[in-house]
C-alpha positions as CSV (number, residue, x, y, z in Angstrom):
1,M,0.0,0.0,0.0
2,N,1.3,3.5,-0.9
3,I,-0.5,6.0,1.3
4,A,0.1,9.8,1.2
5,L,-2.0,12.2,3.3
6,E,-1.2,15.9,3.7
7,T,-2.2,18.6,6.1
8,G,-0.9,22.1,6.5
9,R,2.3,21.2,8.3
10,I,2.7,17.4,8.1
11,R,2.5,14.5,5.7
12,L,1.4,11.0,6.6
13,R,2.9,8.5,4.3
14,T,4.2,5.0,3.9
15,W,7.5,4.2,5.6
16,H,10.7,3.7,3.6
17,M,14.0,2.3,4.7
18,E,15.6,5.7,4.0
19,D,13.7,6.9,7.1
20,L,15.8,4.8,9.4
21,Q,17.9,7.5,10.9
22,D,14.9,9.8,11.6
23,F,13.1,6.8,13.1
24,Y,16.0,5.9,15.4
25,D,16.5,9.6,16.4
26,Y,13.1,9.8,18.1
27,A,12.7,6.1,19.0
28,K,15.8,6.1,21.2
29,D,14.6,9.0,23.3
30,P,13.8,7.7,26.9
31,D,11.1,10.3,27.1
32,V,9.2,9.0,24.1
33,G,8.6,5.2,24.0
34,P,7.7,4.6,27.6
35,W,4.7,7.0,27.3
36,A,3.3,4.7,24.6
37,G,4.4,1.5,26.4
38,W,7.4,0.5,24.4
39,E,11.1,0.3,25.3
40,P,13.4,3.0,23.8
41,H,15.5,1.6,21.0
42,G,18.9,0.6,22.2
43,S,20.6,0.8,18.8
44,I,19.9,1.7,15.3
45,E,19.8,-2.0,14.5
46,D,16.8,-2.3,16.8
47,S,15.1,0.4,14.7
48,R,16.2,-1.3,11.5
49,K,14.5,-4.6,12.4
50,I,11.2,-2.8,13.3
51,L,11.2,-0.5,10.3
52,S,11.9,-3.5,8.0
53,R,8.8,-5.2,9.2
54,W,6.8,-2.1,8.6
55,V,8.2,-1.5,5.1
56,N,7.6,-5.1,4.1
57,N,4.2,-5.4,5.7
58,T,1.4,-6.6,3.4
59,D,-1.4,-6.8,5.9
60,E,-3.9,-4.1,4.8
61,N,-5.6,-4.3,8.2
62,D,-2.4,-3.2,10.0
63,I,-1.3,0.2,8.6
64,K,1.8,2.0,9.9
65,L,2.5,5.6,8.6
66,A,5.4,7.9,9.0
67,V,4.6,11.4,10.2
68,E,6.8,13.7,8.1
69,N,7.4,17.4,8.9
70,K,6.8,19.1,5.6
71,E,9.1,22.0,6.4
72,S,12.1,19.9,7.2
73,G,11.3,16.7,5.4
74,R,12.2,14.7,8.5
75,V,10.1,11.9,9.9
76,I,9.2,13.0,13.5
77,G,6.7,10.3,14.5
78,S,4.4,7.6,13.5
79,I,0.7,6.7,13.4
80,G,-0.8,3.2,13.2
81,I,-4.3,2.1,12.3
82,E,-4.3,-1.5,13.4
83,P,-6.5,-4.4,14.7
84,D,-8.0,-3.8,18.1
85,G,-7.0,-6.7,20.2
86,S,-9.9,-6.1,22.6
87,R,-12.5,-6.3,19.8
88,P,-11.2,-8.9,17.3
89,D,-14.6,-10.0,16.2
90,V,-16.1,-6.5,15.6
91,K,-16.4,-5.9,11.9
92,G,-14.8,-2.8,10.6
93,C,-13.1,-1.9,13.8
94,R,-9.5,-0.7,14.1
95,N,-7.4,0.9,16.8
96,L,-5.5,4.2,16.4
97,G,-2.0,4.6,17.9
98,Y,0.5,7.4,17.6
99,V,3.8,8.7,18.8
100,L,5.7,12.0,18.3
101,G,9.3,13.0,18.8
102,K,9.8,15.1,22.0
103,D,11.2,18.1,20.1
104,Y,7.7,18.5,18.5
105,W,5.5,18.3,21.5
106,G,3.1,21.1,22.3
107,Q,2.8,22.4,18.8
108,G,-0.5,20.8,17.8
109,L,1.2,18.6,15.2
110,M,-0.2,15.3,16.5
111,T,-3.7,16.7,16.7
112,E,-3.3,17.7,13.0
113,A,-1.9,14.3,12.1
114,V,-4.7,12.4,14.0
115,R,-7.4,14.4,12.2
116,A,-6.0,13.3,8.9
117,A,-5.8,9.7,10.1
118,I,-9.4,9.8,11.3
119,D,-10.5,11.1,7.9
120,Y,-8.6,8.3,6.2
121,A,-10.1,5.7,8.5
122,F,-13.7,6.6,7.8
123,R,-13.5,7.9,4.3
124,A,-11.1,5.5,2.7
125,L,-11.1,2.5,4.9
126,K,-14.8,2.8,5.6
127,L,-14.4,1.7,9.2
128,R,-17.5,1.3,11.4
129,L,-15.6,1.9,14.7
130,L,-12.3,3.5,15.5
131,T,-10.8,3.1,19.0
132,V,-7.9,4.8,20.7
133,N,-6.4,4.5,24.2
134,H,-3.9,6.3,26.5
135,Y,-2.3,5.5,29.8
136,T,-3.6,7.5,32.7
137,I,-0.2,9.2,33.1
138,N,-0.2,10.4,29.5
139,Q,-2.2,13.7,29.7
140,R,-0.8,15.0,26.4
141,S,-2.3,12.1,24.6
142,R,-5.6,12.6,26.4
143,R,-5.8,16.2,25.1
144,V,-5.2,15.0,21.5
145,I,-7.9,12.4,21.8
146,E,-10.4,14.8,23.3
147,K,-9.7,17.5,20.7
148,S,-10.2,14.9,18.0
149,G,-13.8,14.1,19.1
150,F,-13.6,10.6,20.5
151,T,-16.0,9.4,23.1
152,Y,-14.6,8.3,26.5
153,E,-15.7,4.7,27.3
154,G,-14.0,4.2,30.7
155,T,-10.7,3.2,32.3
156,L,-9.6,-0.3,32.2
157,R,-7.7,-1.0,35.4
158,S,-4.4,-2.8,34.7
159,G,-5.4,-2.7,31.1
160,S,-1.9,-3.2,29.8
161,V,1.4,-4.6,30.9
162,I,4.3,-2.7,29.3
163,Y,7.8,-3.8,28.3
164,N,9.3,-3.7,31.8
165,G,6.4,-5.7,33.4
166,E,4.7,-2.6,34.8
167,E,0.9,-2.7,34.9
168,R,-0.8,0.4,33.7
169,D,-4.4,1.6,33.7
170,L,-5.8,2.3,30.2
171,C,-8.2,5.0,29.3
172,C,-10.4,3.9,26.4
173,Y,-12.2,5.9,23.7
174,S,-14.0,5.3,20.5
175,M,-15.7,6.9,17.6
176,R,-18.5,5.4,15.4
177,A,-18.7,6.1,11.7
178,W,-22.0,8.1,12.1
179,E,-20.4,10.1,15.0
180,Y,-17.6,11.0,12.6
181,W,-19.9,12.3,9.9
182,A,-22.1,14.2,12.4
183,M,-18.9,15.9,13.8
184,R,-17.7,16.8,10.3
185,A,-21.2,18.1,9.4
186,K,-21.2,20.5,12.3
187,E,-17.7,21.7,11.4
188,A,-18.9,22.4,7.9
189,G,-21.8,24.5,9.3
190,F,-24.6,22.0,8.8
191,S,-27.4,21.3,11.3
192,L,-30.9,19.7,11.4
193,E,-33.7,22.2,12.0
194,L,-37.4,21.8,12.5
195,P,-39.4,23.0,9.5
196,E,-41.1,25.8,11.6
197,N,-37.6,27.2,12.3
198,T,-36.6,27.2,8.6
199,D,-37.2,30.2,6.2
200,R,-40.5,29.5,4.6
201,I,-39.7,30.8,1.1
202,E,-36.5,28.7,1.0
203,L,-38.2,25.7,2.3
204,E,-41.1,25.9,-0.2
205,N,-38.5,26.3,-3.0
206,M,-36.9,23.1,-1.9
207,Q,-40.2,21.3,-1.8
208,R,-41.1,22.4,-5.3
209,E,-37.6,21.2,-6.5
210,F,-38.1,17.8,-5.0
211,I,-41.6,17.5,-6.6
212,E,-40.4,18.6,-10.0
213,V,-37.4,16.2,-10.1
214,D,-38.5,13.1,-8.2
215,K,-41.4,10.9,-8.9
216,D,-41.7,10.0,-5.3
217,V,-40.5,12.5,-2.7
218,T,-38.2,11.1,-0.1
219,P,-38.7,11.5,2.8
220,F,-42.4,11.1,2.4
221,G,-43.2,13.7,5.1
222,L,-41.6,16.5,3.0
223,D,-44.2,16.2,0.3
224,P,-47.1,18.6,0.9
225,K,-49.4,16.4,-1.3
226,D,-51.2,19.5,-2.7
227,M,-51.8,20.9,0.8
228,S,-51.2,24.5,1.6
229,F,-47.9,25.2,3.4
230,E,-49.7,26.0,6.6
231,R,-51.7,22.7,6.5
232,W,-48.6,20.7,5.7
233,L,-46.6,22.3,8.5
234,E,-49.5,21.6,11.0
235,R,-49.4,17.9,9.8
236,S,-45.6,17.7,10.3
237,I,-45.8,19.0,13.8
238,A,-48.8,16.9,14.7
239,W,-47.0,13.7,13.6
240,R,-44.5,14.2,16.4
241,F,-47.4,13.4,18.9
242,V,-50.1,11.5,17.0
243,V,-50.4,9.4,13.8
244,P,-53.3,8.9,11.5
245,K,-52.9,5.1,11.2
246,P,-51.6,2.4,13.6
247,T,-49.2,1.3,10.9
248,Y,-47.5,4.7,11.0
249,A,-45.1,5.8,13.7
250,K,-44.8,9.1,15.4
251,S,-42.0,11.0,13.7
252,T,-40.1,14.2,13.5
253,L,-39.2,15.9,10.2
254,Y,-35.9,17.8,10.1
255,I,-34.5,20.1,7.4
256,L,-30.7,19.9,6.7
257,N,-29.6,23.5,6.6
258,S,-26.4,25.6,6.4
259,Q,-25.6,29.2,6.0
260,H,-23.9,28.5,2.6
261,T,-26.4,26.2,1.0
262,G,-29.7,27.0,2.7
263,P,-32.2,24.1,3.0
264,T,-30.2,21.2,1.5
265,G,-32.3,18.1,2.3
266,A,-34.8,16.6,4.7
267,L,-34.7,13.7,7.1
268,D,-37.7,11.9,8.8
269,L,-36.9,10.3,12.1
270,R,-39.5,7.7,13.2
271,H,-39.5,7.4,16.9
272,Y,-40.1,3.6,16.9
273,L,-40.7,0.8,14.5
274,T,-44.1,-0.6,13.6
275,E,-44.3,-3.9,11.8
276,R,-44.7,-2.1,8.5
277,L,-41.6,0.1,9.1
278,L,-39.6,-3.0,10.3
279,N,-40.3,-4.6,7.0
280,G,-40.0,-1.4,4.9
281,G,-39.3,2.2,5.7
282,G,-37.1,1.8,8.8
283,N,-36.3,4.5,11.4
284,I,-35.0,7.1,9.0
285,G,-35.9,8.3,5.6
286,Y,-33.9,11.0,4.0
287,G,-33.2,12.8,0.8
288,I,-30.8,15.5,-0.5
289,R,-32.2,18.4,-2.6
290,P,-31.8,17.5,-6.3
291,S,-29.6,20.5,-7.0
292,Q,-27.3,19.7,-4.1
293,R,-26.8,16.0,-4.9
294,G,-23.3,14.8,-5.6
295,N,-21.7,17.2,-3.1
296,G,-21.1,14.6,-0.3
297,F,-23.8,16.0,2.0
298,A,-25.8,12.8,2.4
299,P,-23.6,11.2,5.1
300,Y,-23.6,14.6,6.9
301,M,-27.4,14.5,7.1
302,L,-27.6,10.8,8.1
303,G,-24.9,11.2,10.8
304,L,-26.8,14.2,12.3
305,G,-30.1,12.2,12.1
306,I,-28.6,9.2,14.0
307,E,-27.5,11.7,16.6
308,K,-31.1,12.8,16.9
309,A,-32.1,9.2,17.3
310,K,-29.5,8.8,20.1
311,E,-31.2,11.7,21.9
312,R,-34.3,9.6,21.9
313,N,-32.5,6.7,23.5
314,I,-32.8,4.6,20.4
315,S,-30.0,1.9,20.6
316,K,-29.9,1.1,16.9
317,V,-31.6,2.4,13.8
318,L,-32.9,0.6,10.7
319,V,-32.2,2.4,7.4
320,C,-33.4,1.1,4.1
321,C,-32.8,1.8,0.4
322,D,-33.8,0.4,-2.9
323,D,-31.3,-2.2,-4.3
324,N,-31.0,0.0,-7.4
325,N,-29.8,3.0,-5.4
326,P,-26.1,2.5,-4.9
327,G,-25.6,6.1,-3.8
328,S,-27.9,5.6,-0.8
329,A,-26.3,2.2,-0.1
330,H,-22.9,3.9,0.0
331,T,-24.1,6.6,2.4
332,I,-25.6,4.1,4.8
333,G,-22.4,2.0,4.7
334,D,-20.3,5.2,5.3
335,C,-22.3,5.8,8.5
336,G,-21.7,2.2,9.7
337,G,-24.7,0.4,8.3
338,E,-24.5,-3.4,8.3
339,L,-26.7,-5.1,5.6
340,E,-29.1,-7.6,7.2
341,N,-31.1,-8.7,4.2
342,L,-32.9,-7.8,1.0
343,I,-36.7,-7.9,1.0
344,D,-38.7,-7.2,-2.1
345,G,-36.0,-5.1,-3.7
346,L,-35.3,-3.2,-0.5
347,Q,-31.9,-3.4,1.3
348,R,-32.2,-3.3,5.1
349,Y,-29.3,-1.9,7.1
350,W,-28.8,-1.7,10.9
351,I,-26.7,1.0,12.4
352,T,-25.6,0.6,16.0
353,I,-25.8,3.8,18.1
């Protein structure tokens, strides 16, 4: 694998044997390795043996990347995206590890590098879950992890035994795919708003665009069905509390909005699953405005919608799409969806919250 990721100040890339001296220079430092649990390298030959394994590694599930300082061209640390030994049977799960040379601490470089690694993990590797840990004594690592948006799971007492036999408590964090997309959506200025809090003219324009382009408007609740805007809005609000048929579920319609794009799509969150929804519509129906399709906004909206489901204490959501809709299937997969089955041309995915 030949990987190259760039940020403003650093480059994450595949290791080369030519990096040996840089690797040894930071790996021999007694103030570097022990913080991550490994013994400082005693000689350049120690570094050569390890680097050779990394350079010749063919396991695509075990990725080791050099952290290169773009200004100097020197390798100043490393990042790994590797199997999580605590969750070997969880599909699409990897663990993030990193180390940085002491001369570069306190400059925000590792936070920058970790952000790039997280993007790669969820956008390129399509992971469902990314985990990361730090020892309780390593507060610098804690700050990097917290700035990066991971969720704290707890502290595993005596969670690791390091090279000298010392037991260390391990602070554990993770990030689900949908959490990643919700986080990036907010950074891009997107939010889910209730229709009554959305500019009426802009919202009506979006509704008309959906109706003109799509034979069937998705989500269903966005379609006014020849009702006046006032009547449609009343119905949308009412469905949060009552439903016209027992086969329907109470639901909340949200509008995806941003300052730059205005109303960009709509998402219908069903508060529970009826038998009909279990076999068909699922917990979430969503659609991107036709003129905004192809811009990568769909996983933003789905991630934000799953966050709304979490606020309702829903533990997992069912999201469905037609089997001839690869775009929607990719979006659901990006957010961590696991395909359960195909029923009458409808693919049914579950996303764990």
